ROMAR-242799 format. One record per residue (C-alpha): x, y, z. Coordinates in steps of 0.2 Angstrom, whole numbers, padded with zeros to 4 digits. Layout:
> X|Y|Z
...
REM end
This chain:
> 0000|0000|0000
> 0007|0017|-0005
> 0011|0029|0009
> 0014|0047|0007
> 0032|0052|0012
> 0034|0067|0023
> 0040|0084|0015
> 0057|0083|0024
> 0061|0066|0016
> 0062|0075|-0001
> 0072|0089|0006
> 0084|0076|0013
> 0085|0067|-0003
> 0090|0084|-0011
> 0104|0087|0002
> 0113|0071|-0003
> 0119|0077|-0021
> 0121|0095|-0014
> 0133|0088|-0001
> 0142|0078|-0013
> 0144|0093|-0025
> 0150|0104|-0011
> 0163|0091|-0005
> 0169|0090|-0023
> 0171|0109|-0024
> 0180|0109|-0007
> 0192|0095|-0012
> 0196|0104|-0028
> 0199|0120|-0018
> 0211|0110|-0007
> 0220|0102|-0022
> 0221|0118|-0032
> 0239|0120|-0037
> 0249|0135|-0043
> 0264|0146|-0038
> 0267|0153|-0021
> 0281|0165|-0016
> 0286|0176|-0002
> 0300|0186|0006
> 0309|0182|0022
> 0316|0196|0033
> 0323|0200|0050
> 0314|0211|0063
> 0324|0226|0056
> 0317|0223|0038
> 0333|0216|0031
> 0331|0202|0019
> 0338|0185|0025
> 0348|0177|0011
> 0349|0158|0011
> 0335|0155|0023
> 0327|0137|0021
> 0309|0136|0016
> 0300|0119|0017
> 0283|0114|0012
> 0276|0105|0027
> 0273|0087|0025
> 0283|0086|0009
> 0301|0085|0004
> 0300|0101|-0006
> 0313|0113|0000
> 0321|0129|-0007
> 0332|0144|-0001
> 0329|0162|-0002
> 0339|0173|-0014
> 0349|0189|-0010
> 0333|0199|-0008
> 0326|0186|0004
> 0313|0180|-0009
> 0308|0162|-0012
> 0295|0153|-0024
> 0288|0136|-0028
> 0279|0131|-0043
> 0265|0118|-0045
> 0261|0118|-0026
> 0245|0117|-0017
> 0241|0136|-0013
> 0234|0130|0003
> 0251|0123|0009
> 0260|0127|0025
> 0278|0133|0024
> 0291|0131|0037
> 0304|0144|0037
> 0321|0142|0046
> 0337|0152|0047
> 0353|0150|0058
> 0351|0161|0074
> 0332|0163|0072
> 0316|0155|0078
> 0307|0144|0065
> 0291|0150|0059
> 0276|0141|0051
> 0264|0151|0039
> 0248|0144|0032
> 0245|0150|0014
> 0228|0151|0005
> 0222|0156|-0013
> 0221|0174|-0007
> 0237|0173|0003
> 0251|0165|-0008
> 0263|0180|-0008
> 0268|0184|0009
> 0282|0193|0019
> 0288|0182|0033
> 0297|0190|0048
> 0309|0179|0058
> 0314|0184|0076
> 0332|0182|0082
> 0335|0169|0095
> 0339|0177|0112
> 0357|0170|0113
> 0362|0172|0095
> 0371|0185|0086
> 0372|0177|0069
> 0360|0189|0060
> 0364|0193|0042
> 0377|0208|0041
> 0377|0221|0027
> 0393|0230|0033
> 0411|0225|0027
> 0404|0213|0014
> 0397|0215|-0004
> 0386|0199|-0003
> 0375|0198|0013
> 0380|0183|0024
> 0380|0179|0043
> 0395|0184|0054
> 0399|0166|0056
> 0402|0164|0037
> 0412|0180|0036
> 0431|0182|0037
> 0429|0199|0045
> 0428|0205|0063
> 0411|0213|0066
> 0401|0217|0081
> 0382|0222|0081
> 0373|0232|0094
> 0354|0230|0092
> 0341|0244|0095
> 0335|0234|0111
> 0352|0236|0119
> 0354|0254|0113
> 0338|0259|0121
> 0344|0254|0138
> 0359|0265|0137
> 0361|0284|0139
> 0376|0288|0128
> 0385|0304|0127
> 0385|0303|0108
> 0383|0291|0093
> 0402|0287|0095
> 0399|0283|0113
> 0390|0267|0108
> 0406|0261|0099
> 0415|0260|0116
> 0406|0243|0119
> 0415|0236|0104
> 0432|0228|0106
> 0447|0235|0098
> 0439|0252|0096
> 0445|0268|0105
> 0432|0281|0108
> 0435|0298|0116
> 0418|0306|0119
> 0424|0318|0133
> 0419|0333|0123
> 0401|0328|0121
> 0390|0326|0106
> 0402|0330|0092
> 0420|0330|0088
> 0423|0313|0095
> 0439|0303|0092
> 0437|0286|0085
> 0450|0273|0079
> 0453|0254|0080
> 0468|0243|0083
> 0480|0256|0085
> 0477|0264|0068
> 0479|0281|0074
> 0491|0296|0074
> 0483|0308|0087
> 0496|0322|0086
> 0484|0336|0091
> 0482|0344|0108
> 0465|0351|0105
> 0449|0342|0110
> 0444|0329|0098
> 0460|0324|0091
> 0458|0319|0073
> 0440|0313|0073
> 0436|0299|0061
> 0452|0301|0051
> 0455|0282|0047
> 0438|0275|0049
> 0421|0278|0041
> 0405|0284|0050
> 0391|0277|0039
> 0372|0279|0039
> 0363|0265|0030
> 0378|0260|0020
> 0385|0276|0014
> 0397|0288|0022
> 0389|0302|0032
> 0401|0313|0024
> 0415|0309|0011
> 0425|0325|0015
> 0433|0330|0031
> 0444|0345|0037
> 0447|0354|0053
> 0430|0363|0051
> 0421|0348|0045
> 0420|0331|0055
> 0408|0318|0050
> 0400|0316|0067
> 0394|0334|0065
> 0380|0327|0054
> 0375|0311|0063
> 0364|0309|0078
> 0358|0292|0085
> 0339|0292|0090
> 0324|0281|0090
> 0325|0278|0072
> 0341|0268|0074
> 0339|0249|0071
> 0356|0243|0075
> 0375|0247|0074
> 0387|0236|0064
> 0405|0239|0068
> 0419|0232|0056
> 0437|0233|0062
> 0451|0233|0049
> 0451|0219|0037
> 0438|0221|0023
> 0436|0240|0026
> 0451|0243|0015
> 0440|0236|0000
> 0422|0240|0006
> 0425|0257|0014
> 0427|0273|0005
> 0445|0279|0010
> 0443|0270|0027
> 0456|0256|0030
> 0454|0257|0049
> 0436|0252|0050
> 0418|0255|0046
> 0404|0259|0058
> 0387|0258|0050
> 0372|0265|0059
> 0357|0256|0051
> 0340|0264|0052
> 0323|0256|0055
> 0311|0253|0041
> 0292|0251|0043
> 0291|0232|0039
> 0290|0229|0058
> 0278|0241|0065
> 0287|0252|0077
> 0277|0267|0085
> 0285|0274|0101
> 0288|0291|0110
> 0301|0293|0123
> 0304|0308|0134
> 0320|0309|0144
> 0324|0321|0158
> 0341|0322|0165
> 0353|0331|0177
> 0371|0332|0169
> 0387|0339|0177
> 0385|0329|0193
> 0367|0334|0195
> 0369|0353|0191
> 0362|0355|0173
> 0345|0350|0166
> 0343|0339|0151
> 0327|0337|0140
> 0325|0326|0125
> 0310|0319|0116
> 0312|0305|0103
> 0299|0298|0092
> 0298|0284|0079
> 0283|0279|0069
> 0282|0265|0056
> 0270|0253|0047
> 0262|0246|0031
> 0254|0258|0019
> 0247|0244|0008
> 0253|0236|-0009
> 0269|0231|-0001
> 0273|0249|0003
> 0280|0253|0021
> 0285|0269|0030
> 0295|0275|0044
> 0299|0292|0051
> 0305|0299|0067
> 0318|0309|0075
> 0322|0319|0091
> 0323|0336|0099
> 0335|0340|0113
> 0339|0355|0124
> 0352|0353|0137
> 0365|0364|0146
> 0378|0350|0145
> 0390|0342|0157
> 0400|0358|0159
> 0388|0372|0157
> 0394|0390|0153
> 0377|0397|0157
> 0368|0393|0141
> 0363|0377|0132
> 0377|0367|0125
> 0367|0355|0115
> 0351|0362|0107
> 0342|0355|0091
> 0336|0339|0083
> 0333|0330|0067
> 0319|0322|0057
> 0322|0306|0047
> 0310|0297|0035
> 0310|0282|0023
> 0298|0274|0011
> 0301|0256|0006
> 0293|0246|-0008
> 0295|0227|-0009
> 0292|0217|-0024
> 0295|0199|-0030
> 0312|0204|-0038
> 0319|0216|-0025
> 0315|0232|-0016
> 0316|0251|-0017
> 0319|0262|-0002
> 0318|0282|-0003
> 0325|0291|0012
> 0328|0308|0019
> 0335|0318|0034
> 0335|0335|0040
> 0347|0339|0055
> 0348|0356|0064
> 0359|0355|0079
> 0370|0366|0090
> 0384|0359|0100
> 0398|0365|0112
> 0416|0359|0114
> 0422|0361|0132
> 0440|0367|0135
> 0454|0359|0145
> 0455|0364|0163
> 0471|0367|0174
> 0479|0351|0181
> 0494|0346|0192
> 0504|0330|0196
> 0510|0321|0180
> 0510|0304|0189
> 0492|0306|0195
> 0483|0320|0186
> 0470|0330|0196
> 0462|0347|0194
> 0470|0361|0204
> 0461|0367|0219
> 0446|0377|0216
> 0441|0368|0200
> 0429|0353|0197
> 0426|0341|0182
> 0409|0351|0179
> 0418|0368|0177
> 0421|0376|0161
> 0432|0389|0153
> 0420|0392|0138
> 0416|0410|0135
> 0400|0419|0140
> 0386|0422|0128
> 0385|0439|0119
> 0388|0444|0101
> 0403|0453|0095
> 0401|0462|0078
> 0417|0460|0068
> 0424|0466|0051
> 0423|0454|0037
> 0437|0458|0024
> 0434|0476|0027
> 0425|0490|0036
> 0409|0488|0025
> 0405|0470|0029
> 0403|0461|0046
> 0399|0445|0054
> 0394|0441|0073
> 0405|0430|0084
> 0394|0423|0098
> 0400|0409|0109
> 0382|0404|0112
> 0380|0400|0094
> 0392|0385|0097
> 0395|0373|0082
> 0379|0375|0072
> 0377|0360|0060
> 0363|0357|0047
> 0361|0343|0035
> 0347|0341|0022
> 0349|0324|0014
> 0339|0314|0001
> 0343|0297|-0006
> 0337|0280|-0012
> 0343|0262|-0012
> 0338|0249|-0025
> 0340|0231|-0023
> 0336|0220|-0039
> 0337|0201|-0042
> 0341|0201|-0061
> 0339|0182|-0063
> 0351|0169|-0067
> 0361|0172|-0052
> 0363|0191|-0055
> 0358|0205|-0043
> 0362|0223|-0040
> 0362|0236|-0026
> 0363|0254|-0030
> 0364|0267|-0016
> 0363|0286|-0020
> 0361|0302|-0009
> 0363|0320|-0011
> 0366|0332|0004
> 0367|0350|0008
> 0378|0353|0024
> 0382|0369|0033
> 0393|0372|0048
> 0395|0388|0057
> 0408|0387|0072
> 0410|0400|0086
> 0424|0391|0096
> 0435|0394|0111
> 0450|0385|0104
> 0463|0388|0117
> 0462|0393|0135
> 0479|0393|0143
> 0486|0401|0159
> 0499|0414|0155
> 0509|0427|0165
> 0506|0446|0165
> 0525|0447|0166
> 0527|0438|0149
> 0530|0448|0133
> 0520|0436|0122
> 0504|0439|0133
> 0504|0457|0127
> 0510|0453|0109
> 0496|0441|0106
> 0484|0454|0111
> 0491|0468|0100
> 0499|0477|0115
> 0518|0479|0111
> 0527|0494|0119
> 0530|0503|0136
> 0516|0510|0146
> 0503|0506|0159
> 0491|0492|0157
> 0475|0490|0168
> 0464|0474|0168
> 0447|0477|0175
> 0431|0467|0178
> 0419|0472|0164
> 0404|0471|0175
> 0410|0479|0191
> 0423|0490|0183
> 0435|0485|0197
> 0453|0485|0192
> 0460|0468|0196
> 0478|0471|0190
> 0489|0485|0185
> 0506|0482|0175
> 0520|0494|0171
> 0530|0490|0155
> 0547|0499|0153
> 0559|0498|0138
> 0575|0489|0144
> 0588|0484|0131
> 0597|0473|0144
> 0584|0460|0144
> 0587|0445|0132
> 0574|0444|0118
> 0561|0457|0117
> 0567|0472|0127
> 0553|0475|0138
> 0552|0473|0157
> 0535|0470|0166
> 0532|0476|0184
> 0516|0470|0193
> 0510|0486|0202
> 0495|0478|0210
> 0486|0461|0208
> 0469|0456|0214
> 0466|0442|0202
> 0460|0425|0208
> 0468|0408|0207
> 0486|0415|0209
> 0491|0398|0216
> 0488|0391|0198
> 0501|0403|0191
> 0509|0418|0200
> 0503|0434|0191
> 0493|0422|0180
> 0478|0426|0169
> 0469|0415|0156
> 0473|0419|0138
> 0462|0412|0124
> 0460|0412|0105
> 0444|0410|0097
> 0440|0403|0080
> 0426|0407|0068
> 0422|0398|0052
> 0407|0396|0041
> 0407|0381|0029
> 0395|0375|0016
> 0397|0357|0009
> 0387|0350|-0006
> 0389|0331|-0009
> 0383|0318|-0021
> 0387|0300|-0018
> 0383|0284|-0028
> 0388|0266|-0025
> 0383|0252|-0038
> 0387|0234|-0034
> 0383|0219|-0046
> 0384|0202|-0039
> 0384|0186|-0048
> 0382|0169|-0040
> 0388|0155|-0051
> 0391|0138|-0044
> 0403|0140|-0030
> 0408|0158|-0033
> 0400|0174|-0028
> 0408|0188|-0038
> 0404|0206|-0033
> 0411|0221|-0043
> 0405|0239|-0044
> 0409|0258|-0042
> 0409|0271|-0029
> 0408|0289|-0035
> 0407|0305|-0024
> 0409|0323|-0027
> 0411|0335|-0013
> 0412|0354|-0015
> 0416|0364|0000
> 0417|0383|0003
> 0423|0391|0019
> 0421|0410|0021
> 0429|0415|0032
> 0440|0404|0043
> 0452|0409|0056
> 0455|0417|0072
> 0440|0426|0078
> 0448|0437|0092
> 0458|0435|0108
> 0454|0439|0126
> 0461|0438|0143
> 0451|0432|0158
> 0454|0427|0176
> 0458|0409|0180
> 0442|0403|0187
> 0426|0394|0182
> 0415|0403|0169
> 0427|0418|0167
> 0422|0433|0157
> 0434|0443|0147
> 0443|0457|0156
> 0442|0475|0150
> 0460|0481|0146
> 0466|0499|0144
> 0484|0504|0139
> 0491|0521|0142
> 0504|0521|0128
> 0521|0525|0134
> 0526|0531|0117
> 0512|0543|0114
> 0504|0546|0131
> 0487|0541|0123
> 0474|0531|0132
> 0470|0516|0121
> 0455|0504|0123
> 0462|0487|0119
> 0446|0477|0120
> 0428|0480|0114
> 0412|0480|0123
> 0412|0461|0125
> 0431|0461|0130
> 0438|0455|0114
> 0454|0461|0106
> 0462|0458|0089
> 0445|0456|0080
> 0445|0445|0064
> 0462|0439|0067
> 0472|0455|0071
> 0488|0449|0063
> 0483|0431|0064
> 0476|0419|0051
> 0460|0423|0042
> 0457|0414|0026
> 0445|0407|0013
> 0444|0390|0005
> 0435|0384|-0010
> 0438|0366|-0016
> 0431|0351|-0025
> 0435|0333|-0021
> 0430|0320|-0033
> 0433|0301|-0029
> 0431|0288|-0042
> 0432|0270|-0036
> 0431|0253|-0043
> 0432|0237|-0034
> 0430|0218|-0036
> 0427|0205|-0023
> 0427|0186|-0026
> 0420|0174|-0013
> 0424|0156|-0018
> 0416|0141|-0009
> 0431|0129|-0009
> 0421|0116|0000
> 0405|0116|0010
> 0414|0123|0025
> 0428|0133|0017
> 0426|0150|0010
> 0440|0161|0002
> 0437|0180|0000
> 0448|0190|-0012
> 0446|0209|-0016
> 0455|0224|-0024
> 0450|0242|-0024
> 0457|0256|-0035
> 0453|0274|-0030
> 0456|0290|-0040
> 0456|0306|-0030
> 0455|0323|-0039
> 0456|0339|-0028
> 0456|0356|-0036
> 0452|0373|-0028
> 0460|0388|-0022
> 0465|0396|-0005
> 0465|0414|-0001
> 0476|0418|0013
> 0471|0435|0020
> 0483|0449|0023
> 0483|0463|0036
> 0473|0479|0033
> 0485|0491|0025
> 0476|0506|0032
> 0477|0500|0050
> 0485|0517|0056
> 0469|0526|0051
> 0460|0518|0065
> 0452|0503|0058
> 0433|0501|0056
> 0428|0515|0067
> 0442|0527|0061
> 0448|0529|0079
> 0467|0523|0081
> 0464|0523|0100
> 0452|0509|0099
> 0464|0495|0096
> 0453|0480|0094
> 0447|0485|0077
> 0462|0493|0070
> 0470|0477|0063
> 0459|0465|0053
> 0462|0455|0037
> 0458|0459|0019
> 0458|0446|0005
> 0475|0441|-0002
> 0479|0432|-0018
> 0470|0416|-0023
> 0482|0401|-0023
> 0475|0388|-0035
> 0479|0370|-0035
> 0474|0354|-0045
> 0480|0337|-0039
> 0478|0319|-0042
> 0481|0304|-0031
> 0479|0286|-0035
> 0477|0273|-0022
> 0477|0254|-0023
> 0471|0242|-0009
> 0469|0224|-0008
> 0463|0211|0005
> 0461|0192|0006
> 0452|0181|0019
> 0449|0163|0022
> 0435|0156|0033
> 0432|0139|0039
> 0416|0135|0047
> 0420|0120|0058
> 0401|0117|0062
> 0385|0126|0065
> 0393|0133|0081
> 0411|0137|0077
> 0422|0145|0064
> 0440|0151|0061
> 0446|0164|0049
> 0462|0173|0044
> 0464|0189|0034
> 0478|0200|0026
> 0474|0218|0021
> 0484|0232|0014
> 0474|0248|0013
> 0479|0266|0007
> 0472|0282|0015
> 0471|0298|0005
> 0474|0315|0015
> 0459|0324|0021
> 0456|0342|0015
> 0465|0350|0029
> 0481|0344|0020
> 0477|0355|0005
> 0471|0370|0016
> 0487|0370|0026
> 0500|0367|0012
> 0494|0375|-0004
> 0496|0393|0002
> 0511|0398|-0009
> 0511|0398|-0028
> 0529|0393|-0028
> 0526|0378|-0016
> 0521|0361|-0023
> 0520|0349|-0008
> 0520|0331|-0011
> 0503|0323|-0010
> 0506|0306|-0002
> 0494|0292|0004
> 0496|0284|0021
> 0497|0265|0021
> 0488|0253|0033
> 0494|0235|0033
> 0484|0223|0044
> 0484|0204|0048
> 0471|0196|0059
> 0465|0179|0063
> 0450|0174|0073
> 0440|0161|0081
> 0421|0163|0082
> 0409|0153|0091
> 0390|0152|0096
> 0378|0141|0105
> 0362|0143|0115
> 0372|0150|0130
> 0387|0159|0123
> 0392|0168|0107
> 0408|0178|0103
> 0425|0179|0096
> 0444|0180|0099
> 0454|0189|0086
> 0473|0192|0087
> 0479|0206|0075
> 0493|0216|0069
> 0493|0233|0061
> 0506|0245|0053
> 0502|0263|0049
> 0515|0272|0039
> 0518|0288|0030
> 0510|0298|0044
> 0513|0316|0042
> 0519|0326|0057
> 0522|0344|0060
> 0523|0356|0075
> 0518|0374|0079
> 0531|0386|0084
> 0532|0404|0089
> 0544|0416|0081
> 0553|0431|0090
> 0539|0443|0087
> 0525|0432|0094
> 0518|0425|0078
> 0515|0406|0074
> 0523|0396|0061
> 0523|0377|0056
> 0538|0366|0054
> 0542|0355|0039
> 0532|0339|0038
> 0541|0323|0042
> 0534|0305|0039
> 0533|0291|0052
> 0527|0274|0056
> 0519|0265|0070
> 0515|0246|0073
> 0502|0238|0085
> 0501|0220|0091
> 0485|0215|0100
> 0471|0203|0104
> 0452|0208|0105
> 0439|0197|0111
> 0420|0198|0115
> 0407|0187|0122
> 0388|0187|0126
> 0385|0174|0139
> 0368|0168|0145
> 0371|0160|0162
> 0352|0158|0165
> 0336|0163|0157
> 0337|0179|0167
> 0355|0183|0169
> 0367|0187|0155
> 0384|0195|0153
> 0391|0205|0138
> 0410|0208|0138
> 0423|0215|0127
> 0442|0215|0129
> 0457|0223|0120
> 0475|0220|0124
> 0488|0229|0113
> 0505|0235|0112
> 0508|0250|0100
> 0526|0256|0096
> 0534|0269|0085
> 0543|0259|0072
> 0551|0275|0066
> 0546|0292|0073
> 0554|0309|0072
> 0546|0323|0082
> 0550|0342|0082
> 0555|0349|0098
> 0553|0368|0099
> 0567|0377|0108
> 0567|0396|0112
> 0555|0407|0101
> 0562|0407|0083
> 0566|0393|0071
> 0585|0393|0074
> 0585|0380|0088
> 0570|0369|0082
> 0576|0351|0082
> 0571|0334|0075
> 0572|0321|0089
> 0571|0302|0086
> 0558|0293|0096
> 0560|0276|0087
> 0555|0261|0098
> 0545|0272|0110
> 0527|0268|0115
> 0515|0276|0103
> 0505|0290|0109
> 0487|0288|0115
> 0485|0269|0112
> 0479|0261|0128
> 0487|0245|0132
> 0471|0238|0139
> 0452|0241|0136
> 0438|0231|0142
> 0419|0232|0145
> 0408|0221|0156
> 0389|0222|0156
> 0380|0210|0168
> 0361|0211|0165
> 0347|0204|0176
> 0331|0203|0167
> 0314|0198|0175
> 0296|0197|0169
> 0293|0216|0168
> 0310|0224|0168
> 0329|0223|0169
> 0344|0230|0179
> 0362|0231|0172
> 0379|0238|0177
> 0391|0243|0163
> 0409|0244|0167
> 0421|0252|0155
> 0440|0252|0158
> 0452|0263|0148
> 0470|0258|0151
> 0486|0267|0153
> 0491|0278|0138
> 0507|0287|0134
> 0504|0305|0134
> 0516|0309|0119
> 0528|0300|0108
> 0542|0307|0119
> 0535|0296|0133
> 0536|0310|0145
> 0522|0303|0156
> 0507|0292|0155
> 0489|0296|0157
> 0483|0283|0170
> 0470|0270|0167
> 0452|0272|0175
> 0436|0262|0176
> 0420|0271|0172
> 0404|0263|0179
> 0386|0266|0172
> 0370|0259|0180
> 0354|0256|0172
> 0336|0249|0175
> 0320|0248|0167
> 0302|0242|0171
> 0287|0239|0160
> 0271|0244|0168
> 0261|0238|0154
> 0265|0231|0136
> 0264|0249|0130
> 0272|0260|0144
> 0289|0258|0152
> 0301|0269|0162
> 0320|0267|0163
> 0333|0276|0173
> 0352|0278|0171
> 0366|0285|0181
> 0382|0288|0170
> 0399|0288|0179
> 0391|0282|0195
> 0406|0285|0205
> 0411|0301|0197
> 0427|0294|0191
> 0440|0307|0185
> 0447|0299|0169
> 0459|0310|0158
> 0456|0309|0139
> 0464|0325|0132
> 0479|0335|0138
> 0489|0350|0133
> 0507|0354|0138
> 0511|0368|0151
> 0511|0386|0144
> 0522|0393|0157
> 0536|0397|0145
> 0526|0400|0129
> 0507|0399|0124
> 0511|0390|0108
> 0518|0375|0119
> 0500|0371|0122
> 0498|0365|0104
> 0514|0354|0104
> 0513|0338|0113
> 0531|0332|0109
> 0540|0348|0113
> 0536|0343|0131
> 0551|0331|0134
> 0556|0321|0149
> 0570|0334|0151
> 0557|0348|0152
> 0547|0339|0164
> 0562|0336|0175
> 0567|0354|0175
> 0549|0359|0181
> 0541|0344|0188
> 0527|0354|0197
> 0522|0364|0182
> 0503|0367|0178
> 0496|0359|0162
> 0478|0356|0157
> 0467|0341|0154
> 0449|0336|0149
> 0441|0321|0158
> 0427|0310|0154
> 0410|0318|0158
> 0405|0319|0176
> 0391|0310|0184
> 0374|0312|0176
> 0356|0306|0180
> 0343|0302|0168
> 0325|0295|0168
> 0315|0290|0152
> 0297|0286|0149
> 0292|0277|0134
> 0275|0274|0126
> 0273|0261|0112
> 0258|0259|0102
REM end
């Protein structure tokens, strides 16, 4: 009997074929095949070359190329890929039909330091695979520190000497004894043998006495990491920098990084306020475009405040990054506008254990007070304003781009380009030295030569502090003038009897326009990786004017102001005003140097590097570099105003300060060419995934900086030899890594030759002159080591060690006798300990981390250094201790605190010889011989120590 079926029966029957149909569609979707691709990068946005990419559940494996790109063909688009790379945590990514082209970011393992490096190599690789000495400081470590400057970060790198006592700029940096620190002024010779790089290009390809590369770089929240290469391959991969490369790598937006940090501090042992705001913002724009921008603003009175801000200004940086299947394009820009002061040496005693004289502290200063002095510029109708509060004012407007392309068939290229407009205006106190009021040259350098009565008064209170009577006396040897102190109410007479503080100032205004481009092709073929390319740079510098700004005399005390000086002339009976309203004499040089420079330096470089895989574990690296330097320009050495008797700018002969100034002289043109050739060879044997050994030989040449041309091409009849310095280096190393410890041990040898040495003398009339140049050689043996040890999950120690011995292989020094050239003498210092190369340096940074914070102590030891090539005395070693701690209140908000120089250690970094006999002696290290020390063992000299204790607290918000 037929029974009627319920309605839901027919519905269920219909569902069966529909279900089968949907299952078939789903099965087809899961089995859909095609191509999948992606890019593997580290947390800083750098491509990881050679990363392993595996399709999960299969045997299909590939490696990423130079741009970190991988691809598979005829693979299920719903596959899961497993990505692994040495030193990084593995990562699984599930793909789908709408997600088959991805960017994968790997995070570095906590105890590893084997990230891909981009400095000192032309083809990216891990440190364990490289035959170079390289150290990396990451942004997470940098954020915990409170450095005095960007260079101060380098002090945690073994083998690297850093003098950041002067503060933010004009630091001295060198590695492995490759140094010739022959200058008594603060800052030495800066980055002469090494390259300060920003994102793979030199910050500046030109340097001189007025232009130092660190004037144009500041580390801030946009910094991702710092890569430091000592010696070795720097001869090939650096632009005129055989001593090393220090590359500050900026963040990109591939890893979202939005943060604001406000830092408040008290520098100068708690005296002087510090304010700074850092910011960084980054992220994805869409269509594989990424952005990052940020910067800082800072206003700080400094460690040795003269009563106005010593560091004031900031910068803005930005970049846009586009990634695509065959590479990437990055466009970047920067604008820096910053003012920075350079503190002066202070009076010291005791050559065996230097210490400041009574009444002075490490936070005191000899810097001049603020206040503008209007001064003639090449004549009475033009002027400029000298004001110490304007400090060293640096600006840099920069725009550039970097292109990375995979050209196929093993070919790739990288092209980096930038153009800058830089400006530097300097208002400097360049020499502050005690001198006697009974010394003829004190008066000669102020333009006061002759008999009469001199009165020195406080400009504010008008109180006469000293009166001196000068009489003509032909029986006196040398200048026939006798000085009698009538009254003396000056302070600090224990420093020097009848002593005052004499100083020169310097004013310069420079403009530097630069264009740079580096193009590198790389071809991987079988077991070889060949890189070749070019570096082209053109730098045009104009300096108008440059020279001695003025002179002044002050009391020997903290923050002294220039004295007012009146001379009742014994010849004419006229009362003459020696100083202007600000207390300055000899405006715009006043018989001293006042010059202009205009020059173009062009560098054309070609290089070839060949990496050969001799076996799966053995790599051979060979490289050569040729550089052509063309320098052409003109120097204009000013000459005295021929109408000085008419009374100078104001027409009054009794206002002496403006009677003598410089007018333009004759242009001295020059056009020079210098060729240099450098080469390097290294071999690296990777024993296993945790150990490697390497050896390298390098011979690099260093072309002179622009100061050589400015100093020597001043006479149309003179044709000085342009000679490159030579840096030969040998190193061997053992590198190791594991889950608990990573590091290296590297013995090294360096020989620096063709070092030009000259000295400053003073003639019988009180004017300065330079001795002829002699060429010398120094050699250094040493061992550098570093390690990062994780004892437990929470406790780690980072340490670096350098032990070295540096000798003057051949060295001649000028020893200046009495005033005049007749008794100047060359003295052999062969075999002596080289100047300013410490025998021992080490850093030790134990850190304890817990769930929401950390605490660390950073000990930095600077060993004993010979004060000069004559080995007259040694600057003693010292230990600087820094303390830091941080706490994360939430995932977004944290606070950190730092105390720099916790124990207020007095560690001498710069020194100048005694000026009791002659002011010029302060510029000549090597004229202070052991015999002169023995003749006057208690003489007063001057020193600049590391910065005194400072306190900082920072608040960071991340979002």
